[in-house]
PAKEVEX-516788 format. One record per residue (C-alpha): x, y, z; residue number from 1; residue in one letter. Coordinates in steps of 0.2 Angstrom, whole numbers, m for minus. Each point is the difference from the previous one (the first is absolute). Example, Ala and Ser with C-alpha at 12.3 -4.5 7.8 and 13.67 -1.06 7.14 Angstrom:
BEGIN
<rec <62 m22 39> 1 "A">;
<rec <6 17 m3> 2 "S">;
***
This chain:
BEGIN
<rec <1 m175 m113> 1 "M">;
<rec <m15 7 m10> 2 "Q">;
<rec <8 17 0> 3 "G">;
<rec <16 m6 m8> 4 "K">;
<rec <m11 m9 m13> 5 "D">;
<rec <m10 15 m4> 6 "L">;
<rec <15 11 m2> 7 "V">;
<rec <8 m13 m12> 8 "S">;
<rec <m16 m2 m10> 9 "F">;
<rec <m2 19 m1> 10 "C">;
<rec <18 1 m7> 11 "R">;
<rec <m4 m14 m13> 12 "T">;
<rec <m14 10 m6> 13 "L">;
<rec <10 16 m2> 14 "I">;
<rec <14 m9 m9> 15 "R">;
<rec <m13 m6 m13> 16 "T">;
<rec <m3 13 m13> 17 "K">;
<rec <m19 2 m3> 18 "S">;
<rec <m4 16 m11> 19 "P">;
<rec <m18 1 m5> 20 "S">;
<rec <m4 m14 m13> 21 "G">;
<rec <15 m10 6> 22 "E">;
<rec <m6 m7 17> 23 "E">;
<rec <0 m18 m5> 24 "E">;
<rec <16 m5 9> 25 "E">;
<rec <m4 9 17> 26 "V">;
<rec <m18 m7 m2> 27 "A">;
<rec <7 m18 0> 28 "K">;
<rec <11 4 16> 29 "I">;
<rec <m15 7 9> 30 "I">;
<rec <m11 m16 m4> 31 "M">;
<rec <13 m12 6> 32 "E">;
<rec <2 10 16> 33 "E">;
<rec <m19 0 3> 34 "M">;
<rec <m1 m19 m3> 35 "K">;
<rec <15 m3 11> 36 "K">;
<rec <m9 10 14> 37 "L">;
<rec <m16 m10 m1> 38 "G">;
<rec <m13 11 m9> 39 "F">;
<rec <m16 m10 m3> 40 "D">;
<rec <1 4 m19> 41 "R">;
<rec <13 10 m11> 42 "V">;
<rec <m3 4 m18> 43 "E">;
<rec <3 12 m14> 44 "V">;
<rec <m14 8 m11> 45 "D">;
<rec <m1 5 m18> 46 "G">;
<rec <9 17 2> 47 "V">;
<rec <14 m7 11> 48 "G">;
<rec <m6 4 17> 49 "N">;
<rec <5 m12 14> 50 "V">;
<rec <m14 m5 12> 51 "I">;
<rec <2 m8 17> 52 "G">;
<rec <m16 m6 10> 53 "V">;
<rec <m2 m4 18> 54 "I">;
<rec <m18 m6 4> 55 "K">;
<rec <m8 8 15> 56 "G">;
<rec <m16 m7 10> 57 "Y">;
<rec <m11 16 m3> 58 "S">;
<rec <m7 8 m15> 59 "D">;
<rec <10 16 1> 60 "S">;
<rec <15 2 m13> 61 "T">;
<rec <15 11 1> 62 "I">;
<rec <12 3 m16> 63 "V">;
<rec <18 4 4> 64 "F">;
<rec <7 9 m16> 65 "D">;
<rec <18 3 m5> 66 "G">;
<rec <8 2 m17> 67 "H">;
<rec <15 m10 m7> 68 "M">;
<rec <6 13 m13> 69 "D">;
<rec <12 14 4> 70 "T">;
<rec <6 15 m10> 71 "V">;
<rec <18 0 m7> 72 "G">;
<rec <15 5 10> 73 "P">;
<rec <3 16 m9> 74 "G">;
<rec <17 7 0> 75 "N">;
<rec <12 m13 7> 76 "L">;
<rec <13 13 5> 77 "D">;
<rec <m13 7 13> 78 "S">;
<rec <0 m17 9> 79 "W">;
<rec <13 m3 15> 80 "Q">;
<rec <m2 m19 m4> 81 "V">;
<rec <m7 m11 m15> 82 "D">;
<rec <m19 3 1> 83 "P">;
<rec <m2 m19 m2> 84 "F">;
<rec <12 m6 13> 85 "S">;
<rec <m12 2 15> 86 "A">;
<rec <15 4 11> 87 "E">;
<rec <m3 3 18> 88 "I">;
<rec <7 16 7> 89 "I">;
<rec <m3 2 19> 90 "D">;
<rec <m19 m3 2> 91 "D">;
<rec <m4 2 m18> 92 "W">;
<rec <m2 m11 m15> 93 "I">;
<rec <5 11 m16> 94 "V">;
<rec <m6 m4 m17> 95 "G">;
<rec <m14 4 m13> 96 "R">;
<rec <m16 m5 6> 97 "G">;
<rec <4 m2 18> 98 "A">;
<rec <m13 13 6> 99 "V">;
<rec <m11 m1 m16> 100 "D">;
<rec <m4 m13 3> 101 "M">;
<rec <9 m16 2> 102 "K">;
<rec <3 2 19> 103 "G">;
<rec <m19 1 2> 104 "S">;
<rec <m3 m16 m10> 105 "I">;
<rec <13 m9 10> 106 "A">;
<rec <m8 5 16> 107 "A">;
<rec <m18 m4 m6> 108 "M">;
<rec <5 m18 m4> 109 "I">;
<rec <9 m3 16> 110 "Y">;
<rec <m14 8 10> 111 "S">;
<rec <m11 m14 m7> 112 "A">;
<rec <12 m13 6> 113 "S">;
<rec <m3 5 18> 114 "K">;
<rec <m19 m3 m2> 115 "L">;
<rec <m9 m15 8> 116 "K">;
<rec <m19 0 m1> 117 "E">;
<rec <m6 16 m8> 118 "V">;
<rec <m17 8 0> 119 "R">;
<rec <1 8 m18> 120 "N">;
<rec <3 m7 m17> 121 "N">;
<rec <16 7 m5> 122 "L">;
<rec <7 4 m18> 123 "Y">;
<rec <18 6 m2> 124 "Y">;
<rec <0 7 m18> 125 "V">;
<rec <16 5 m7> 126 "F">;
<rec <m3 9 m16> 127 "V">;
<rec <8 5 m16> 128 "V">;
<rec <1 17 m9> 129 "H">;
<rec <m3 11 16> 130 "E">;
<rec <14 12 m5> 131 "E">;
<rec <m6 4 m17> 132 "D">;
<rec <m19 m3 2> 133 "Q">;
<rec <m5 0 19> 134 "E">;
<rec <m16 m10 3> 135 "G">;
<rec <3 m11 m16> 136 "F">;
<rec <4 m16 9> 137 "G">;
<rec <m12 1 15> 138 "I">;
<rec <m14 5 m12> 139 "K">;
<rec <2 m16 m10> 140 "H">;
<rec <1 m11 16> 141 "F">;
<rec <m15 8 8> 142 "L">;
<rec <m11 m1 m16> 143 "R">;
<rec <6 m17 m6> 144 "E">;
<rec <m3 m8 18> 145 "R">;
<rec <m16 10 3> 146 "K">;
<rec <7 4 17> 147 "I">;
<rec <m7 14 10> 148 "K">;
<rec <11 2 15> 149 "P">;
<rec <m5 8 17> 150 "D">;
<rec <18 8 0> 151 "L">;
<rec <15 3 m11> 152 "V">;
<rec <16 3 8> 153 "V">;
<rec <13 8 m12> 154 "L">;
<rec <18 m4 5> 155 "G">;
<rec <8 16 m6> 156 "E">;
<rec <11 10 11> 157 "A">;
<rec <m8 9 14> 158 "T">;
<rec <13 1 14> 159 "G">;
<rec <m11 m13 9> 160 "L">;
<rec <m15 12 1> 161 "N">;
<rec <m17 m3 m8> 162 "V">;
<rec <m2 9 m16> 163 "A">;
<rec <m18 5 m5> 164 "V">;
<rec <2 8 m17> 165 "G">;
<rec <9 9 m13> 166 "H">;
<rec <m2 12 m15> 167 "R">;
<rec <m5 m7 m16> 168 "G">;
<rec <9 3 m17> 169 "R">;
<rec <m4 2 m18> 170 "A">;
<rec <13 m2 m14> 171 "E">;
<rec <m5 15 m12> 172 "L">;
<rec <6 0 m18> 173 "L">;
<rec <m1 18 m7> 174 "L">;
<rec <2 3 m19> 175 "R">;
<rec <2 18 m6> 176 "V">;
<rec <m1 3 m19> 177 "Y">;
<rec <9 13 m10> 178 "G">;
<rec <5 2 m19> 179 "Q">;
<rec <16 m6 m8> 180 "V">;
<rec <12 12 m8> 181 "A">;
<rec <18 2 m4> 182 "H">;
<rec <9 4 16> 183 "S">;
<rec <9 14 m9> 184 "S">;
<rec <m16 8 m2> 185 "M">;
<rec <m9 m3 16> 186 "P">;
<rec <m13 14 m2> 187 "D">;
<rec <m8 m11 m15> 188 "L">;
<rec <m5 m14 12> 189 "G">;
<rec <m8 m3 18> 190 "E">;
<rec <14 m7 12> 191 "N">;
<rec <m9 m13 10> 192 "A">;
<rec <14 m2 11> 193 "L">;
<rec <m1 18 5> 194 "L">;
<rec <m19 m1 2> 195 "E">;
<rec <2 m16 11> 196 "G">;
<rec <13 10 11> 197 "S">;
<rec <m13 14 2> 198 "R">;
<rec <m13 m12 5> 199 "V">;
<rec <12 m7 14> 200 "L">;
<rec <3 18 7> 201 "L">;
<rec <m19 2 1> 202 "K">;
<rec <m2 m17 8> 203 "V">;
<rec <14 4 13> 204 "E">;
<rec <m9 16 5> 205 "E">;
<rec <m17 m8 0> 206 "A">;
<rec <4 m15 11> 207 "Q">;
<rec <0 11 15> 208 "K">;
<rec <m19 0 m1> 209 "G">;
<rec <m2 m19 m1> 210 "L">;
<rec <m11 m7 14> 211 "P">;
<rec <7 m6 17> 212 "S">;
<rec <m4 m14 12> 213 "H">;
<rec <2 3 19> 214 "P">;
<rec <10 m16 2> 215 "V">;
<rec <7 m5 m17> 216 "L">;
<rec <5 17 m5> 217 "G">;
<rec <m2 10 m16> 218 "R">;
<rec <m2 m7 m17> 219 "A">;
<rec <15 3 m12> 220 "S">;
<rec <5 m1 m18> 221 "I">;
<rec <18 m2 m6> 222 "A">;
<rec <7 m1 m18> 223 "P">;
<rec <12 m15 m1> 224 "V">;
<rec <4 m1 m18> 225 "S">;
<rec <m1 10 m17> 226 "M">;
<rec <4 m5 m18> 227 "R">;
<rec <m4 8 m17> 228 "C">;
<rec <m3 m5 m17> 229 "R">;
<rec <11 m1 m11> 230 "P">;
<rec <13 6 13> 231 "G">;
<rec <12 4 m13> 232 "E">;
<rec <9 15 m8> 233 "I">;
<rec <m5 9 m11> 234 "P">;
<rec <m18 m3 4> 235 "I">;
<rec <m13 9 11> 236 "I">;
<rec <m9 m14 10> 237 "P">;
<rec <m18 m2 m4> 238 "D">;
<rec <m4 m10 15> 239 "C">;
<rec <6 0 19> 240 "C">;
<rec <m4 m14 11> 241 "E">;
<rec <1 2 19> 242 "I">;
<rec <m3 m13 13> 243 "L">;
<rec <m6 6 17> 244 "L">;
<rec <m2 m8 17> 245 "D">;
<rec <m16 7 8> 246 "R">;
<rec <m3 m5 18> 247 "R">;
<rec <m18 0 5> 248 "T">;
<rec <m10 1 16> 249 "I">;
<rec <m17 m9 4> 250 "P">;
<rec <m14 7 m9> 251 "G">;
<rec <9 5 m16> 252 "E">;
<rec <m6 m8 m16> 253 "S">;
<rec <9 m6 m16> 254 "K">;
<rec <m10 13 m10> 255 "E">;
<rec <4 14 12> 256 "E">;
<rec <19 m4 m1> 257 "I">;
<rec <0 0 m19> 258 "V">;
<rec <m11 16 m2> 259 "S">;
<rec <10 10 13> 260 "W">;
<rec <16 m3 m11> 261 "L">;
<rec <m9 2 m16> 262 "M">;
<rec <m5 18 4> 263 "R">;
<rec <18 6 m2> 264 "F">;
<rec <2 m8 m18> 265 "V">;
<rec <m4 11 m15> 266 "R">;
<rec <3 m14 m13> 267 "K">;
<rec <2 m18 6> 268 "G">;
<rec <m8 m14 11> 269 "E">;
<rec <2 m8 16> 270 "V">;
<rec <m3 m19 5> 271 "E">;
<rec <5 m12 13> 272 "I">;
<rec <14 m11 m6> 273 "R">;
<rec <m3 m18 m4> 274 "R">;
<rec <14 m13 m2> 275 "K">;
<rec <2 m19 m2> 276 "L">;
<rec <4 m10 15> 277 "I">;
<rec <10 m16 m4> 278 "R">;
<rec <1 m14 14> 279 "C">;
<rec <13 m13 1> 280 "Y">;
<rec <m13 m13 m2> 281 "T">;
<rec <m4 7 m18> 282 "G">;
<rec <m16 9 6> 283 "Y">;
<rec <m2 17 m8> 284 "E">;
<rec <m12 14 3> 285 "E">;
<rec <m2 19 m5> 286 "E">;
<rec <m3 10 16> 287 "V">;
<rec <m4 18 4> 288 "E">;
<rec <12 11 11> 289 "G">;
<rec <m13 5 12> 290 "Y">;
<rec <0 m4 19> 291 "F">;
<rec <m13 6 12> 292 "P">;
<rec <4 9 16> 293 "A">;
<rec <m7 m7 16> 294 "W">;
<rec <m1 3 18> 295 "Y">;
<rec <m8 m12 13> 296 "M">;
<rec <4 6 18> 297 "D">;
<rec <m15 m9 7> 298 "G">;
<rec <m4 m12 15> 299 "P">;
<rec <9 m15 m7> 300 "L">;
<rec <16 9 m3> 301 "A">;
<rec <0 7 17> 302 "R">;
<rec <m3 m17 7> 303 "K">;
<rec <15 m7 m8> 304 "V">;
<rec <11 15 5> 305 "A">;
<rec <m6 m3 18> 306 "K">;
<rec <4 m18 m1> 307 "L">;
<rec <17 3 m6> 308 "L">;
<rec <4 15 11> 309 "G">;
<rec <4 11 m14> 310 "T">;
<rec <m6 16 m9> 311 "E">;
<rec <m10 5 m15> 312 "I">;
<rec <9 6 m15> 313 "S">;
<rec <m1 2 m19> 314 "V">;
<rec <11 m3 m15> 315 "W">;
<rec <7 13 m12> 316 "R">;
<rec <1 m12 m14> 317 "F">;
<rec <m13 m11 m9> 318 "S">;
<rec <m3 m19 4> 319 "T">;
<rec <m11 m14 m4> 320 "D">;
<rec <m13 8 11> 321 "G">;
<rec <m4 11 m15> 322 "A">;
<rec <m10 m15 m5> 323 "Y">;
<rec <m5 m9 16> 324 "T">;
<rec <m6 16 9> 325 "A">;
<rec <m1 13 m14> 326 "G">;
<rec <m9 m10 m13> 327 "E">;
<rec <m7 m16 9> 328 "A">;
<rec <m4 9 17> 329 "R">;
<rec <7 m15 10> 330 "I">;
<rec <5 4 18> 331 "P">;
<rec <19 3 m2> 332 "T">;
<rec <15 5 10> 333 "I">;
<rec <19 0 m1> 334 "G">;
<rec <13 m7 12> 335 "Y">;
<rec <18 m3 m4> 336 "G">;
<rec <17 1 6> 337 "P">;
<rec <12 13 m7> 338 "G">;
<rec <m1 19 m4> 339 "N">;
<rec <m9 5 m15> 340 "Q">;
<rec <12 14 m4> 341 "E">;
<rec <13 m14 m4> 342 "L">;
<rec <m10 m8 m14> 343 "A">;
<rec <8 2 m17> 344 "H">;
<rec <15 9 7> 345 "C">;
<rec <19 m5 m1> 346 "P">;
<rec <5 m10 15> 347 "N">;
<rec <m18 m6 3> 348 "E">;
<rec <1 m9 17> 349 "R">;
<rec <m11 m8 13> 350 "I">;
<rec <3 m1 19> 351 "S">;
<rec <1 m19 5> 352 "I">;
<rec <m8 6 17> 353 "K">;
<rec <m15 7 m9> 354 "S">;
<rec <m1 m16 m11> 355 "L">;
<rec <m1 m11 15> 356 "L">;
<rec <m13 11 9> 357 "R">;
<rec <m11 m1 m15> 358 "S">;
<rec <m2 m18 1> 359 "I">;
<rec <m10 2 16> 360 "N">;
<rec <m10 13 m7> 361 "G">;
<rec <m5 m10 m16> 362 "Y">;
<rec <m4 m15 12> 363 "A">;
<rec <m11 10 12> 364 "K">;
<rec <m10 6 m15> 365 "M">;
<rec <m2 m17 m8> 366 "A">;
<rec <m8 m7 16> 367 "T">;
<rec <m10 16 6> 368 "M">;
<rec <m19 1 0> 369 "D">;
<rec <m3 12 m14> 370 "I">;
<rec <m19 2 5> 371 "E">;
<rec <m4 17 7> 372 "L">;
***
């Protein structure tokens, strides 16, 4: 019976659209389900995170983290089904957010309903704005509540392995400057678009020498957008603005990342992009696009992997661990149903069998003795 309820709840979450900043409707559904299942306390905070609490009999604390927002569906022609229909095809629930990460949220909540008397104080925190600013929601929760967990469990997809880290990332904004001229007389100006293109060619060649981590892999940099000013005929552009995705490894600093790129720029500047986050509650905050790398393959992670009978792994993408582990240095692991390669893709899907198995994994972690 619980399995049917879990699948039904997961499908309801998928059917409820929740792009970053528009999580209110799915937050209400999650709150009602946790209340129905008997959490000791359920509430929403100032930025819109949903928090469920189960009190334990010891002083130890575990935080289970999941994000309510999803990316958009992209090109609908690439989907076999409506991305918000949550159709079941064989063993799969198909839809946007199935694996990233509404399946995991559903499993975490239903795993808690299995618990009787628990050792650890448990916080189930379902956060906002992870897709566009990982770490934003969980940072607000931990700082406002002044909670220092003994362990954070991130529910991002791991194929039911225990993830212990990922590369970080920085959103680098490069501006290259030139000199305006009439585009019928280009030799009278300095074309910032051409100069920006030259910089990118140098970066493409030089990135082969970026540092590498033995497990997380090599740091990387990739241009993702380019625009110029004024961008009209018949004017030679005097400014070219390029956005780059820089993936980092542990030990790299903000200053090193910026200065590495700046050395290819003859006339211009590099900065880490800032943007304004607007929450559905009305809260607003300007944030920086920088998310530290982390790697925590230690005794606690190994203990959890042994308990669950699974393997140690890492993620290719970035998660809320950029804050919990990379910045706050809180012991952090990942455990979730689904394959990370399916996140953000057309026909995103999660295995029902994997979903059901994850309930037991979350329940075992919730009741484990986390002392080493």
